[in-house]
FIFIKE-568717 format. One record per residue (C-alpha): residue number from 1; residue in three letters; x negated, y, z negated. Coordinates in steps of 0.2 Angstrom, whole numbers, padded with zeros to 4 digits, always signed. Example, Ala and Ser with C-alpha at 12.3 -4.5 7.8 and 13.67 -1.06 7.14 Angstrom:
2
(1; "ALA"; (-0062; -0022; -0039))
(2; "SER"; (-0068; -0005; -0036))
***
This chain:
564
(1; "MET"; (-0412; +0315; -0462))
(2; "ASN"; (-0411; +0318; -0442))
(3; "THR"; (-0414; +0300; -0433))
(4; "PRO"; (-0422; +0303; -0414))
(5; "ALA"; (-0416; +0291; -0403))
(6; "ALA"; (-0435; +0286; -0396))
(7; "GLU"; (-0437; +0278; -0413))
(8; "ARG"; (-0423; +0268; -0411))
(9; "THR"; (-0425; +0249; -0400))
(10; "SER"; (-0410; +0239; -0394))
(11; "SER"; (-0402; +0227; -0383))
(12; "ASP"; (-0386; +0238; -0383))
(13; "PRO"; (-0383; +0244; -0367))
(14; "TYR"; (-0378; +0260; -0380))
(15; "PRO"; (-0391; +0263; -0391))
(16; "ALA"; (-0387; +0279; -0395))
(17; "GLU"; (-0370; +0273; -0403))
(18; "THR"; (-0382; +0264; -0414))
(19; "VAL"; (-0392; +0282; -0419))
(20; "LEU"; (-0373; +0289; -0421))
(21; "GLU"; (-0365; +0276; -0432))
(22; "GLN"; (-0381; +0276; -0441))
(23; "ALA"; (-0383; +0297; -0446))
(24; "PHE"; (-0363; +0295; -0448))
(25; "ALA"; (-0366; +0283; -0462))
(26; "ASP"; (-0381; +0293; -0468))
(27; "GLY"; (-0373; +0310; -0466))
(28; "ALA"; (-0386; +0317; -0456))
(29; "ARG"; (-0386; +0324; -0437))
(30; "ALA"; (-0390; +0311; -0424))
(31; "ASP"; (-0403; +0320; -0413))
(32; "LEU"; (-0403; +0313; -0397))
(33; "MET"; (-0414; +0326; -0389))
(34; "GLY"; (-0431; +0319; -0389))
(35; "ALA"; (-0422; +0301; -0379))
(36; "ALA"; (-0431; +0294; -0366))
(37; "SER"; (-0418; +0292; -0353))
(38; "THR"; (-0402; +0298; -0351))
(39; "ALA"; (-0395; +0279; -0355))
(40; "ALA"; (-0404; +0285; -0373))
(41; "ARG"; (-0390; +0297; -0376))
(42; "THR"; (-0378; +0293; -0367))
(43; "VAL"; (-0364; +0292; -0380))
(44; "ARG"; (-0346; +0283; -0376))
(45; "ALA"; (-0331; +0294; -0378))
(46; "ALA"; (-0323; +0281; -0385))
(47; "ALA"; (-0333; +0276; -0400))
(48; "LEU"; (-0334; +0295; -0403))
(49; "THR"; (-0313; +0293; -0406))
(50; "ALA"; (-0315; +0277; -0415))
(51; "LEU"; (-0329; +0285; -0427))
(52; "LEU"; (-0317; +0304; -0430))
(53; "ARG"; (-0300; +0293; -0432))
(54; "GLY"; (-0308; +0281; -0445))
(55; "VAL"; (-0305; +0266; -0434))
(56; "ARG"; (-0327; +0261; -0435))
(57; "ARG"; (-0331; +0265; -0453))
(58; "PRO"; (-0352; +0260; -0454))
(59; "GLY"; (-0354; +0264; -0472))
(60; "THR"; (-0351; +0277; -0484))
(61; "ALA"; (-0352; +0293; -0475))
(62; "ALA"; (-0358; +0306; -0485))
(63; "GLY"; (-0365; +0325; -0477))
(64; "ARG"; (-0376; +0335; -0485))
(65; "ASP"; (-0362; +0343; -0495))
(66; "GLY"; (-0357; +0328; -0499))
(67; "ALA"; (-0341; +0330; -0485))
(68; "PRO"; (-0342; +0318; -0472))
(69; "ALA"; (-0346; +0325; -0454))
(70; "LEU"; (-0350; +0319; -0439))
(71; "ARG"; (-0365; +0331; -0429))
(72; "LEU"; (-0371; +0327; -0415))
(73; "ARG"; (-0387; +0336; -0405))
(74; "GLY"; (-0392; +0331; -0386))
(75; "ALA"; (-0379; +0318; -0383))
(76; "ARG"; (-0372; +0313; -0364))
(77; "VAL"; (-0355; +0312; -0368))
(78; "VAL"; (-0346; +0300; -0354))
(79; "GLY"; (-0327; +0295; -0354))
(80; "ARG"; (-0314; +0306; -0361))
(81; "LEU"; (-0314; +0313; -0380))
(82; "ASP"; (-0295; +0313; -0382))
(83; "LEU"; (-0288; +0316; -0401))
(84; "THR"; (-0270; +0318; -0394))
(85; "GLY"; (-0259; +0320; -0409))
(86; "GLY"; (-0268; +0312; -0424))
(87; "GLY"; (-0283; +0320; -0425))
(88; "VAL"; (-0298; +0315; -0435))
(89; "ALA"; (-0298; +0304; -0452))
(90; "PRO"; (-0294; +0316; -0468))
(91; "GLU"; (-0312; +0312; -0475))
(92; "ILE"; (-0320; +0321; -0461))
(93; "LEU"; (-0324; +0339; -0465))
(94; "ARG"; (-0333; +0343; -0451))
(95; "ILE"; (-0336; +0342; -0432))
(96; "ARG"; (-0351; +0346; -0424))
(97; "PHE"; (-0360; +0345; -0404))
(98; "GLU"; (-0376; +0355; -0402))
(99; "ASP"; (-0381; +0353; -0383))
(100; "CYS"; (-0371; +0341; -0379))
(101; "GLU"; (-0366; +0336; -0360))
(102; "PHE"; (-0348; +0330; -0359))
(103; "ASP"; (-0342; +0322; -0340))
(104; "GLU"; (-0324; +0324; -0345))
(105; "PRO"; (-0311; +0337; -0354))
(106; "LEU"; (-0311; +0338; -0370))
(107; "VAL"; (-0295; +0334; -0375))
(108; "CYS"; (-0286; +0337; -0394))
(109; "ALA"; (-0267; +0345; -0393))
(110; "ASP"; (-0257; +0344; -0408))
(111; "ALA"; (-0272; +0336; -0418))
(112; "LEU"; (-0275; +0342; -0436))
(113; "LEU"; (-0295; +0345; -0437))
(114; "PRO"; (-0306; +0351; -0452))
(115; "GLY"; (-0316; +0361; -0440))
(116; "LEU"; (-0324; +0360; -0423))
(117; "ALA"; (-0341; +0368; -0416))
(118; "LEU"; (-0347; +0366; -0401))
(119; "THR"; (-0362; +0376; -0399))
(120; "ARG"; (-0374; +0376; -0380))
(121; "CYS"; (-0361; +0365; -0374))
(122; "ARG"; (-0358; +0358; -0356))
(123; "LEU"; (-0340; +0351; -0352))
(124; "PRO"; (-0327; +0352; -0338))
(125; "ALA"; (-0313; +0357; -0348))
(126; "VAL"; (-0306; +0361; -0367))
(127; "HIS"; (-0289; +0357; -0367))
(128; "ALA"; (-0281; +0359; -0387))
(129; "ASP"; (-0265; +0369; -0387))
(130; "ARG"; (-0256; +0367; -0403))
(131; "ILE"; (-0270; +0361; -0414))
(132; "ARG"; (-0272; +0367; -0434))
(133; "VAL"; (-0290; +0370; -0438))
(134; "GLN"; (-0294; +0370; -0455))
(135; "GLY"; (-0313; +0374; -0457))
(136; "PRO"; (-0318; +0387; -0440))
(137; "LEU"; (-0316; +0383; -0422))
(138; "GLU"; (-0331; +0389; -0411))
(139; "LEU"; (-0337; +0386; -0395))
(140; "ARG"; (-0355; +0396; -0394))
(141; "GLY"; (-0364; +0397; -0379))
(142; "CYS"; (-0353; +0385; -0372))
(143; "THR"; (-0350; +0382; -0352))
(144; "ILE"; (-0334; +0378; -0348))
(145; "PRO"; (-0330; +0379; -0327))
(146; "GLY"; (-0311; +0372; -0329))
(147; "GLY"; (-0307; +0386; -0345))
(148; "VAL"; (-0299; +0383; -0363))
(149; "ARG"; (-0285; +0380; -0368))
(150; "LEU"; (-0280; +0386; -0386))
(151; "GLU"; (-0261; +0390; -0385))
(152; "ARG"; (-0255; +0391; -0401))
(153; "VAL"; (-0267; +0387; -0411))
(154; "ARG"; (-0268; +0388; -0430))
(155; "ALA"; (-0282; +0391; -0437))
(156; "GLU"; (-0286; +0396; -0455))
(157; "THR"; (-0303; +0403; -0454))
(158; "ASP"; (-0312; +0411; -0440))
(159; "VAL"; (-0310; +0406; -0418))
(160; "VAL"; (-0326; +0409; -0412))
(161; "LEU"; (-0331; +0410; -0392))
(162; "THR"; (-0346; +0419; -0390))
(163; "GLY"; (-0359; +0421; -0379))
(164; "SER"; (-0349; +0406; -0368))
(165; "THR"; (-0346; +0403; -0350))
(166; "LEU"; (-0326; +0403; -0344))
(167; "GLY"; (-0320; +0398; -0329))
(168; "PRO"; (-0302; +0397; -0323))
(169; "GLY"; (-0289; +0383; -0328))
(170; "ALA"; (-0277; +0375; -0312))
(171; "ASP"; (-0267; +0391; -0318))
(172; "GLY"; (-0285; +0404; -0316))
(173; "ARG"; (-0283; +0405; -0336))
(174; "ALA"; (-0302; +0406; -0342))
(175; "LEU"; (-0293; +0408; -0359))
(176; "ALA"; (-0276; +0403; -0363))
(177; "ALA"; (-0274; +0407; -0381))
(178; "GLU"; (-0255; +0415; -0381))
(179; "GLY"; (-0247; +0415; -0398))
(180; "MET"; (-0262; +0410; -0408))
(181; "VAL"; (-0262; +0412; -0427))
(182; "VAL"; (-0280; +0414; -0433))
(183; "ALA"; (-0282; +0418; -0454))
(184; "GLY"; (-0302; +0425; -0448))
(185; "ALA"; (-0308; +0434; -0433))
(186; "LEU"; (-0307; +0433; -0417))
(187; "ASP"; (-0324; +0434; -0408))
(188; "LEU"; (-0328; +0431; -0392))
(189; "ALA"; (-0342; +0446; -0390))
(190; "GLY"; (-0355; +0441; -0375))
(191; "THR"; (-0342; +0429; -0366))
(192; "ALA"; (-0339; +0428; -0349))
(193; "ALA"; (-0324; +0425; -0341))
(194; "SER"; (-0320; +0420; -0321))
(195; "GLY"; (-0304; +0421; -0325))
(196; "VAL"; (-0289; +0430; -0335))
(197; "VAL"; (-0291; +0428; -0354))
(198; "PHE"; (-0273; +0426; -0358))
(199; "LEU"; (-0271; +0430; -0377))
(200; "ALA"; (-0251; +0437; -0376))
(201; "GLY"; (-0244; +0436; -0394))
(202; "ILE"; (-0258; +0432; -0403))
(203; "ARG"; (-0259; +0438; -0424))
(204; "VAL"; (-0279; +0440; -0430))
(205; "VAL"; (-0280; +0443; -0448))
(206; "GLY"; (-0299; +0447; -0446))
(207; "PRO"; (-0305; +0459; -0430))
(208; "VAL"; (-0306; +0455; -0411))
(209; "ARG"; (-0322; +0457; -0407))
(210; "PHE"; (-0326; +0458; -0387))
(211; "ASP"; (-0344; +0468; -0387))
(212; "ASP"; (-0353; +0464; -0372))
(213; "ALA"; (-0341; +0454; -0364))
(214; "ALA"; (-0335; +0451; -0345))
(215; "VAL"; (-0320; +0446; -0338))
(216; "ARG"; (-0316; +0445; -0320))
(217; "ALA"; (-0301; +0441; -0313))
(218; "PRO"; (-0299; +0454; -0297))
(219; "GLY"; (-0281; +0461; -0290))
(220; "GLY"; (-0273; +0456; -0306))
(221; "ASP"; (-0270; +0456; -0326))
(222; "ALA"; (-0287; +0451; -0333))
(223; "LEU"; (-0288; +0452; -0351))
(224; "VAL"; (-0272; +0452; -0360))
(225; "LEU"; (-0266; +0457; -0377))
(226; "ASP"; (-0245; +0462; -0376))
(227; "ARG"; (-0237; +0462; -0392))
(228; "SER"; (-0255; +0456; -0402))
(229; "VAL"; (-0254; +0458; -0417))
(230; "LEU"; (-0270; +0462; -0427))
(231; "GLY"; (-0274; +0464; -0444))
(232; "ASP"; (-0289; +0473; -0441))
(233; "ARG"; (-0301; +0480; -0430))
(234; "LEU"; (-0302; +0477; -0410))
(235; "LEU"; (-0321; +0479; -0404))
(236; "ALA"; (-0323; +0481; -0387))
(237; "ARG"; (-0336; +0490; -0385))
(238; "ARG"; (-0347; +0489; -0367))
(239; "LEU"; (-0331; +0477; -0362))
(240; "VAL"; (-0334; +0475; -0343))
(241; "VAL"; (-0315; +0471; -0336))
(242; "ASP"; (-0312; +0466; -0318))
(243; "GLY"; (-0294; +0467; -0317))
(244; "ALA"; (-0279; +0476; -0327))
(245; "LEU"; (-0283; +0476; -0347))
(246; "ARG"; (-0266; +0477; -0353))
(247; "MET"; (-0260; +0476; -0372))
(248; "PHE"; (-0244; +0482; -0372))
(249; "ASN"; (-0235; +0485; -0388))
(250; "ALA"; (-0248; +0480; -0394))
(251; "ASP"; (-0249; +0482; -0415))
(252; "VAL"; (-0269; +0486; -0423))
(253; "ALA"; (-0268; +0489; -0443))
(254; "GLY"; (-0287; +0497; -0437))
(255; "SER"; (-0297; +0507; -0424))
(256; "VAL"; (-0298; +0503; -0406))
(257; "GLN"; (-0316; +0505; -0399))
(258; "LEU"; (-0318; +0505; -0382))
(259; "THR"; (-0334; +0513; -0380))
(260; "GLY"; (-0344; +0511; -0363))
(261; "ALA"; (-0331; +0500; -0359))
(262; "ARG"; (-0330; +0499; -0340))
(263; "LEU"; (-0314; +0495; -0333))
(264; "THR"; (-0310; +0493; -0316))
(265; "HIS"; (-0290; +0489; -0305))
(266; "PRO"; (-0288; +0501; -0292))
(267; "ASP"; (-0272; +0493; -0287))
(268; "GLY"; (-0266; +0496; -0303))
(269; "ILE"; (-0266; +0499; -0321))
(270; "ALA"; (-0284; +0496; -0329))
(271; "LEU"; (-0281; +0501; -0345))
(272; "GLY"; (-0262; +0497; -0351))
(273; "ALA"; (-0257; +0501; -0369))
(274; "SER"; (-0239; +0509; -0368))
(275; "GLY"; (-0231; +0508; -0383))
(276; "ALA"; (-0245; +0500; -0395))
(277; "THR"; (-0246; +0506; -0411))
(278; "VAL"; (-0264; +0508; -0418))
(279; "ARG"; (-0265; +0513; -0437))
(280; "GLY"; (-0285; +0519; -0433))
(281; "ALA"; (-0290; +0528; -0420))
(282; "VAL"; (-0293; +0524; -0400))
(283; "TRP"; (-0314; +0526; -0396))
(284; "CYS"; (-0315; +0528; -0377))
(285; "THR"; (-0328; +0537; -0377))
(286; "ALA"; (-0344; +0539; -0364))
(287; "PRO"; (-0350; +0531; -0355))
(288; "PHE"; (-0332; +0522; -0353))
(289; "THR"; (-0325; +0524; -0335))
(290; "ALA"; (-0309; +0517; -0328))
(291; "ALA"; (-0305; +0514; -0309))
(292; "GLY"; (-0289; +0514; -0311))
(293; "GLU"; (-0274; +0519; -0320))
(294; "VAL"; (-0277; +0523; -0340))
(295; "ARG"; (-0261; +0521; -0345))
(296; "LEU"; (-0254; +0523; -0364))
(297; "THR"; (-0238; +0532; -0361))
(298; "GLY"; (-0228; +0531; -0379))
(299; "ALA"; (-0241; +0525; -0388))
(300; "GLU"; (-0240; +0529; -0408))
(301; "LEU"; (-0257; +0533; -0414))
(302; "ARG"; (-0260; +0536; -0431))
(303; "THR"; (-0274; +0548; -0431))
(304; "ARG"; (-0286; +0550; -0415))
(305; "LEU"; (-0286; +0546; -0396))
(306; "ASP"; (-0304; +0552; -0390))
(307; "LEU"; (-0311; +0551; -0372))
(308; "SER"; (-0325; +0561; -0374))
(309; "GLY"; (-0338; +0562; -0360))
(310; "ALA"; (-0326; +0548; -0353))
(311; "ARG"; (-0327; +0548; -0332))
(312; "ILE"; (-0308; +0538; -0324))
(313; "GLY"; (-0301; +0543; -0308))
(314; "HIS"; (-0287; +0531; -0297))
(315; "PRO"; (-0293; +0528; -0279))
(316; "ASP"; (-0275; +0531; -0274))
(317; "GLY"; (-0274; +0548; -0281))
(318; "ARG"; (-0261; +0544; -0289))
(319; "THR"; (-0258; +0545; -0311))
(320; "ALA"; (-0277; +0543; -0317))
(321; "LEU"; (-0271; +0546; -0335))
(322; "ALA"; (-0253; +0541; -0342))
(323; "LEU"; (-0253; +0552; -0359))
(324; "ASP"; (-0233; +0552; -0359))
(325; "ARG"; (-0224; +0554; -0373))
(326; "LEU"; (-0238; +0547; -0384))
(327; "SER"; (-0241; +0553; -0403))
(328; "ALA"; (-0256; +0555; -0410))
(329; "SER"; (-0266; +0567; -0426))
(330; "ASP"; (-0279; +0572; -0413))
(331; "VAL"; (-0282; +0570; -0394))
(332; "SER"; (-0298; +0574; -0388))
(333; "LEU"; (-0301; +0577; -0371))
(334; "HIS"; (-0317; +0584; -0371))
(335; "GLY"; (-0330; +0581; -0354))
(336; "LEU"; (-0318; +0570; -0349))
(337; "THR"; (-0319; +0566; -0327))
(338; "VAL"; (-0305; +0565; -0319))
(339; "THR"; (-0313; +0560; -0300))
(340; "ARG"; (-0298; +0556; -0292))
(341; "GLY"; (-0279; +0559; -0297))
(342; "THR"; (-0268; +0569; -0311))
(343; "VAL"; (-0268; +0569; -0328))
(344; "SER"; (-0249; +0566; -0335))
(345; "ALA"; (-0246; +0572; -0354))
(346; "ALA"; (-0227; +0576; -0351))
(347; "GLY"; (-0218; +0575; -0370))
(348; "ILE"; (-0235; +0572; -0380))
(349; "HIS"; (-0235; +0576; -0399))
(350; "VAL"; (-0251; +0579; -0406))
(351; "ARG"; (-0250; +0583; -0426))
(352; "ASP"; (-0267; +0593; -0425))
(353; "THR"; (-0279; +0597; -0412))
(354; "LEU"; (-0278; +0593; -0393))
(355; "ASP"; (-0294; +0596; -0383))
(356; "LEU"; (-0294; +0601; -0368))
(357; "ARG"; (-0309; +0606; -0365))
(358; "VAL"; (-0313; +0592; -0349))
(359; "GLU"; (-0324; +0594; -0337))
(360; "ARG"; (-0313; +0590; -0321))
(361; "ALA"; (-0296; +0588; -0318))
(362; "ASP"; (-0286; +0594; -0303))
(363; "GLU"; (-0269; +0591; -0311))
(364; "LEU"; (-0264; +0591; -0329))
(365; "ASN"; (-0245; +0589; -0335))
(366; "LEU"; (-0239; +0594; -0351))
(367; "ASP"; (-0220; +0600; -0350))
(368; "GLN"; (-0211; +0596; -0365))
(369; "GLY"; (-0226; +0594; -0376))
(370; "THR"; (-0229; +0599; -0394))
(371; "VAL"; (-0246; +0603; -0400))
(372; "GLY"; (-0252; +0608; -0415))
(373; "VAL"; (-0269; +0617; -0411))
(374; "LEU"; (-0271; +0619; -0391))
(375; "LEU"; (-0291; +0618; -0389))
(376; "ASP"; (-0296; +0624; -0369))
(377; "GLY"; (-0306; +0640; -0360))
(378; "PRO"; (-0305; +0646; -0343))
(379; "ALA"; (-0318; +0635; -0338))
(380; "HIS"; (-0309; +0620; -0342))
(381; "TRP"; (-0293; +0625; -0335))
(382; "PRO"; (-0286; +0614; -0320))
(383; "ALA"; (-0282; +0620; -0302))
(384; "ARG"; (-0262; +0615; -0309))
(385; "ALA"; (-0254; +0613; -0324))
(386; "GLY"; (-0236; +0608; -0330))
(387; "LEU"; (-0232; +0619; -0346))
(388; "ALA"; (-0213; +0620; -0345))
(389; "GLY"; (-0206; +0616; -0363))
(390; "LEU"; (-0223; +0616; -0371))
(391; "SER"; (-0227; +0622; -0389))
(392; "TYR"; (-0240; +0625; -0399))
(393; "ARG"; (-0245; +0634; -0416))
(394; "ALA"; (-0262; +0642; -0410))
(395; "LEU"; (-0273; +0640; -0397))
(396; "HIS"; (-0294; +0641; -0395))
(397; "PRO"; (-0301; +0653; -0392))
(398; "VAL"; (-0288; +0669; -0393))
(399; "LEU"; (-0292; +0675; -0375))
(400; "PRO"; (-0284; +0694; -0370))
(401; "ALA"; (-0266; +0693; -0361))
(402; "ALA"; (-0275; +0694; -0341))
(403; "GLU"; (-0282; +0676; -0345))
(404; "ARG"; (-0271; +0668; -0354))
(405; "LEU"; (-0259; +0672; -0338))
(406; "SER"; (-0270; +0667; -0326))
(407; "TRP"; (-0268; +0652; -0338))
(408; "LEU"; (-0248; +0650; -0336))
(409; "THR"; (-0249; +0654; -0316))
(410; "ARG"; (-0258; +0638; -0314))
(411; "ASP"; (-0239; +0629; -0316))
(412; "PRO"; (-0230; +0630; -0300))
(413; "SER"; (-0213; +0625; -0306))
(414; "ALA"; (-0198; +0636; -0308))
(415; "GLU"; (-0194; +0630; -0325))
(416; "ALA"; (-0210; +0637; -0331))
(417; "THR"; (-0202; +0656; -0329))
(418; "ALA"; (-0200; +0658; -0347))
(419; "GLN"; (-0202; +0647; -0361))
(420; "PRO"; (-0221; +0645; -0356))
(421; "TYR"; (-0223; +0664; -0356))
(422; "GLU"; (-0210; +0666; -0371))
(423; "GLN"; (-0222; +0655; -0380))
(424; "LEU"; (-0237; +0665; -0375))
(425; "ALA"; (-0229; +0683; -0380))
(426; "GLN"; (-0225; +0675; -0399))
(427; "HIS"; (-0243; +0667; -0402))
(428; "TYR"; (-0254; +0685; -0398))
(429; "THR"; (-0237; +0692; -0410))
(430; "ALA"; (-0240; +0682; -0424))
(431; "LEU"; (-0257; +0687; -0421))
(432; "GLY"; (-0251; +0703; -0423))
(433; "ARG"; (-0257; +0708; -0405))
(434; "PRO"; (-0239; +0719; -0399))
(435; "LEU"; (-0250; +0725; -0382))
(436; "ASP"; (-0253; +0710; -0375))
(437; "ALA"; (-0237; +0701; -0380))
(438; "ARG"; (-0228; +0715; -0373))
(439; "LYS"; (-0239; +0711; -0357))
(440; "VAL"; (-0236; +0694; -0358))
(441; "ARG"; (-0215; +0698; -0355))
(442; "TYR"; (-0217; +0708; -0341))
(443; "ALA"; (-0226; +0696; -0333))
(444; "ALA"; (-0213; +0684; -0334))
(445; "GLN"; (-0200; +0695; -0328))
(446; "ARG"; (-0211; +0699; -0313))
(447; "ARG"; (-0213; +0679; -0309))
(448; "HIS"; (-0192; +0677; -0313))
(449; "ARG"; (-0190; +0692; -0299))
(450; "ALA"; (-0198; +0680; -0289))
(451; "ALA"; (-0189; +0665; -0291))
(452; "LEU"; (-0173; +0676; -0285))
(453; "SER"; (-0165; +0683; -0268))
(454; "GLY"; (-0152; +0697; -0263))
(455; "PRO"; (-0145; +0709; -0273))
(456; "ILE"; (-0151; +0701; -0289))
(457; "ARG"; (-0168; +0701; -0283))
(458; "TRP"; (-0168; +0721; -0279))
(459; "TRP"; (-0160; +0724; -0293))
(460; "GLU"; (-0174; +0716; -0302))
(461; "GLY"; (-0186; +0728; -0295))
(462; "VAL"; (-0177; +0743; -0298))
(463; "LEU"; (-0181; +0739; -0315))
(464; "GLN"; (-0198; +0735; -0311))
(465; "VAL"; (-0201; +0751; -0304))
(466; "THR"; (-0194; +0763; -0314))
(467; "VAL"; (-0196; +0758; -0333))
(468; "GLY"; (-0209; +0741; -0331))
(469; "TYR"; (-0193; +0728; -0334))
(470; "GLY"; (-0193; +0738; -0351))
(471; "PHE"; (-0212; +0733; -0354))
(472; "ARG"; (-0215; +0752; -0349))
(473; "PRO"; (-0203; +0766; -0351))
(474; "TRP"; (-0212; +0778; -0347))
(475; "ARG"; (-0211; +0775; -0330))
(476; "ALA"; (-0195; +0782; -0331))
(477; "LEU"; (-0201; +0799; -0337))
(478; "GLY"; (-0215; +0799; -0323))
(479; "TRP"; (-0201; +0797; -0309))
(480; "LEU"; (-0191; +0810; -0322))
(481; "ALA"; (-0203; +0822; -0321))
(482; "ALA"; (-0204; +0820; -0301))
(483; "LEU"; (-0188; +0822; -0295))
(484; "VAL"; (-0189; +0838; -0305))
(485; "VAL"; (-0203; +0844; -0296))
(486; "LEU"; (-0193; +0839; -0278))
(487; "GLY"; (-0175; +0848; -0287))
(488; "THR"; (-0185; +0862; -0292))
(489; "VAL"; (-0193; +0865; -0276))
(490; "VAL"; (-0178; +0859; -0264))
(491; "PHE"; (-0167; +0872; -0275))
(492; "GLY"; (-0178; +0887; -0275))
(493; "SER"; (-0180; +0887; -0257))
(494; "VAL"; (-0163; +0884; -0253))
(495; "PRO"; (-0153; +0890; -0270))
(496; "PRO"; (-0137; +0883; -0272))
(497; "THR"; (-0118; +0894; -0266))
(498; "ALA"; (-0112; +0902; -0284))
(499; "LEU"; (-0095; +0896; -0287))
(500; "GLU"; (-0089; +0912; -0298))
(501; "PRO"; (-0100; +0926; -0296))
(502; "GLU"; (-0093; +0936; -0308))
(503; "LYS"; (-0096; +0921; -0321))
(504; "ALA"; (-0109; +0910; -0316))
(505; "PRO"; (-0125; +0912; -0327))
(506; "ARG"; (-0142; +0911; -0320))
(507; "PHE"; (-0146; +0903; -0306))
(508; "GLN"; (-0162; +0890; -0315))
(509; "ALA"; (-0169; +0876; -0299))
(510; "ALA"; (-0177; +0865; -0314))
(511; "ALA"; (-0158; +0866; -0325))
(512; "TYR"; (-0150; +0862; -0311))
(513; "THR"; (-0159; +0848; -0305))
(514; "LEU"; (-0159; +0841; -0324))
(515; "ASP"; (-0140; +0844; -0325))
(516; "LEU"; (-0138; +0832; -0308))
(517; "LEU"; (-0153; +0819; -0313))
(518; "LEU"; (-0144; +0816; -0330))
(519; "PRO"; (-0125; +0810; -0333))
(520; "LEU"; (-0116; +0813; -0348))
(521; "VAL"; (-0128; +0828; -0347))
(522; "ASN"; (-0119; +0844; -0346))
(523; "LEU"; (-0135; +0861; -0345))
(524; "GLY"; (-0118; +0872; -0335))
(525; "GLN"; (-0127; +0874; -0321))
(526; "GLU"; (-0119; +0857; -0310))
(527; "THR"; (-0101; +0865; -0311))
(528; "ALA"; (-0107; +0884; -0309))
(529; "PHE"; (-0115; +0879; -0290))
(530; "GLN"; (-0113; +0872; -0277))
(531; "PRO"; (-0125; +0868; -0265))
(532; "VAL"; (-0126; +0870; -0245))
(533; "GLY"; (-0130; +0862; -0229))
(534; "ALA"; (-0144; +0847; -0230))
(535; "THR"; (-0146; +0852; -0251))
(536; "GLN"; (-0129; +0845; -0254))
(537; "TRP"; (-0134; +0828; -0248))
(538; "PHE"; (-0151; +0830; -0257))
(539; "GLY"; (-0139; +0835; -0273))
(540; "TYR"; (-0129; +0818; -0271))
(541; "ALA"; (-0144; +0808; -0270))
(542; "LEU"; (-0151; +0816; -0287))
(543; "VAL"; (-0136; +0812; -0295))
(544; "GLY"; (-0136; +0793; -0289))
(545; "ILE"; (-0153; +0791; -0292))
(546; "GLY"; (-0149; +0797; -0312))
(547; "TRP"; (-0138; +0783; -0312))
(548; "VAL"; (-0147; +0770; -0308))
(549; "LEU"; (-0163; +0778; -0317))
(550; "ALA"; (-0151; +0780; -0334))
(551; "SER"; (-0144; +0761; -0331))
(552; "ALA"; (-0162; +0755; -0327))
(553; "VAL"; (-0169; +0764; -0345))
(554; "GLY"; (-0155; +0757; -0355))
(555; "LEU"; (-0154; +0738; -0347))
(556; "GLY"; (-0173; +0738; -0349))
(557; "LEU"; (-0175; +0745; -0367))
(558; "GLY"; (-0162; +0733; -0371))
(559; "ARG"; (-0171; +0717; -0364))
(560; "SER"; (-0188; +0726; -0372))
(561; "LEU"; (-0179; +0724; -0388))
(562; "SER"; (-0172; +0707; -0390))
(563; "GLY"; (-0187; +0700; -0386))
(564; "SER"; (-0200; +0709; -0396))
***
């Protein structure tokens, strides 16, 4: 039964302790909420310690479930409740405080506890490093301005801090729980922490919840999950972090859900998960926002990374999203807005689909990436792109070569002069579109020439003009026809002189021009006639042009056939 302190009268200076002892003996909750004065609801921490350690035994305590328990509501606890080391009497299976006020920190480091629950309590701090808890460890709706220490705790069920307000301890940490091991769930939903929440190296079998929580430690690390091993999901929907959210080299068996989270660390990394392994999906979908770098370099995602509709940016214009060497089955940047900064995905490996239909991104680097299906569109292409070494099985939508060439020109690097064009040409070849493939290879040669200088650049220019680098051989026929017409006019006006008039064949100006232009071809005209005057130099020029034209045709066709 509940025993209100107001119904008790005693000359004892601490009448609430009499109520507590009787309730403990009856297996009931000591309810002090109706006490007439502060003194009537004051309990000394020493009295609680004596009860919990079994020093004072007011009677046989048997709770409603047949197990001894301490239940206290509405008390003001004076002095330090210190259970360090030994813990509590083994027959006590539950400790619960509701709406209590502690004037000194709760200290129970290295203790063995059956379970500890504080609901809507106010206390300066909690120091519980290295405790072992056989039941739930709960701090629900509590106000703890000096922070909570749970380093290397071993909890055999759940650890719950939902709705609590935590301030920083002397080390700036609102929750220090490095190396904590939890056999159940870790729940911090709705928690407000003004200080660092340090959870590096924790091992949690069940889900970890940060839904609607807020962690504020501006200018540095705020929420740290480095090297953590989570056996289920990480739920952080609508999480607010002022400072860095870190989970470097974390291992998550389920999904990571950051949908609607707001992360702010403009001077550095807003979300860092480099080297993390996530067997489920990572959701950073709208209205997810990040001011600062989102870094997932080298992360291994067994399924999907989704940043659809997210809004990110680095105020200094540096890398806003780093996906270098990330591995995933699918990556979606559909509707992503990068307000400022670049996107780097060098060496990314996407087994299935990479959706690049971004809303806005000024620069996107995909150098050396490997993609199954690349999904994009002209309206979503960034102003600058890194495409050197990018390989893919398919592009969607299928666009004409002219449009795709506009995509390739967005990479200004010299390394992008060959491989991206050849990759695109092979794509069109696989689709059965050889004309588009030839257009791409022709454009590749033009870009290659632009990077050259000196005689090589001049010769490449000849190949371009004469045969289109071998991809437009009809140009050679056009040049040949034009030169034949010109030669016919010139030699028809000023005929050459026959070397042996009595043996010379009838002069044909067109045949004579062809004989000069075509190397290794003898039509009997060049050897029978000798040009005179200025036409002699014209004839020499035709011979030289013929050799150049023939060399260009041969080399260009060789290039074309080798690349087709």
